[in-house]
C-alpha positions in Angstrom: 152.1 84.4 100.6 151.2 83.4 97.3 147.3 83.1 97.6 146.6 86.8 98.3 148.9 87.4 95.7 146.8 85.3 93.0 144.6 87.1 94.4 145.7 90.7 94.0 146.6 90.5 89.9 143.5 87.7 89.0 140.5 88.4 90.7 140.6 91.6 92.4 140.5 94.1 88.9 137.8 91.9 88.1 135.5 92.3 91.2 136.4 95.9 91.3 135.4 95.8 87.1 132.1 94.1 88.2 131.6 97.2 90.5 132.3 99.1 88.3 129.2 97.7 86.2 127.0 98.1 89.3 127.8 101.0 89.7 126.8 102.3 86.3 124.0 100.5 86.7 121.7 103.5 89.1 120.1 105.7 88.3 123.4 108.9 88.2 123.3 106.9 84.4 120.4 105.8 83.4 119.2 107.4 80.0 117.7 110.3 81.2 120.7 111.6 83.0 123.0 111.0 80.4 121.3 113.2 78.1 122.2 116.0 80.0 125.9 115.4 78.6 125.8 113.7 75.6 122.7 116.8 74.6 125.3 120.1 75.8 128.5 119.0 74.0 126.2 117.4 70.3 124.7 121.6 70.6 128.0 123.0 71.5 129.6 121.0 68.3 126.6 121.5 65.9 123.7 124.4 67.8 121.0 123.3 65.5 121.7 119.1 66.3 117.6 117.6 66.4 116.4 116.2 68.6 116.0 113.4 67.1 120.0 113.9 66.3 121.0 113.8 70.2 118.9 110.2 70.9 120.1 108.6 68.0 124.1 109.2 69.8 123.0 108.6 73.0 121.8 105.2 72.2 124.9 104.8 70.3 127.4 105.9 72.9 125.0 103.6 75.5 124.7 100.5 74.1 128.3 101.3 72.9 129.0 101.6 76.7 127.2 98.3 77.3 129.6 96.5 74.2 132.7 97.8 75.9 132.9 96.9 79.6 131.2 94.3 79.2 134.6 92.9 76.8 136.6 94.1 79.2 135.1 92.1 82.0 135.3 89.3 79.8 138.7 89.2 79.4 139.2 89.7 83.3 137.1 87.1 84.0 139.2 85.2 81.8 143.1 86.2 83.1 141.3 85.9 86.2 140.0 82.4 85.5 143.7 81.3 83.7 146.3 83.3 85.3 148.3 83.4 82.2 152.2 83.8 82.7 155.0 85.6 80.6 155.3 82.7 77.4 153.0 80.6 78.8 153.5 76.8 77.1 149.1 76.4 77.4 147.8 76.2 74.3 144.6 78.8 74.1 140.8 77.0 75.1 138.0 77.6 74.0 136.7 76.5 76.7 138.1 78.1 78.9 136.7 81.4 77.0 133.5 79.9 76.9 133.9 80.1 81.0 134.3 83.2 81.0 131.6 84.8 78.5 128.9 82.1 80.5 130.0 84.3 83.2 129.9 87.8 81.9 126.3 86.1 80.5 125.0 85.5 83.9 126.5 88.9 85.3 124.5 90.8 82.9 121.4 89.3 83.5 122.2 89.8 86.9 122.9 93.4 86.4 119.6 93.6 84.3 117.3 92.7 87.2 119.9 94.8 89.4 118.4 98.0 87.3 114.9 96.6 87.8 114.8 97.9 90.6 116.0 100.8 90.5 114.0 103.5 89.7 114.5 105.6 86.1 116.0 102.1 85.1 114.7 99.5 83.4 115.7 95.8 82.7 116.0 94.8 78.6 116.9 92.1 77.4 118.7 93.0 74.4 121.3 94.7 77.0 121.7 90.8 77.9 122.0 90.5 74.1 124.5 93.3 73.6 126.3 93.0 76.8 127.0 88.6 76.6 128.5 90.0 72.6 130.9 92.6 74.4 132.6 89.8 76.4 132.6 87.3 73.4 134.4 90.5 71.4 137.3 90.9 74.0 137.9 87.6 73.7 137.8 87.7 71.1 140.5 89.8 70.8 142.6 88.5 73.4 142.3 85.4 71.2 143.7 87.7 68.7 146.8 89.4 70.5 147.9 86.1 72.0 148.3 84.4 68.3 150.6 87.4 67.3 152.5 87.6 70.0 152.7 83.7 70.0 151.3 83.5 74.4 149.1 80.0 74.0 
């Protein structure tokens, strides 16, 4: 009975989040479609906003999305790999964080390959770097949180 519980607690959230990232790589969240949301919002707040400003804000929002979604992915993978418990006596291991980072980078590469085949999307090497940086940020935040709470 322990194995299904471990899967539900540690691995299922990771798999669901991977599905969220995969679905975000469809045409529905392409730059063309997100501009239909960001542009009107910005024009509502500032009617004389330029198209150039809208493009810049859209770029920041989209790349910030990459950073944050992969920060969560890195943390979820680390959590599934390590399976921490309350007051875990095991010390933090950077090798485990490295495995989580490598997994996140590999998933980022596969995500960009997927986008190469989606109409309206394109694969970008820079996005892989942004995604990997996001995973690194998430792991560092996790490490800092653990040090603060003295979990490991």
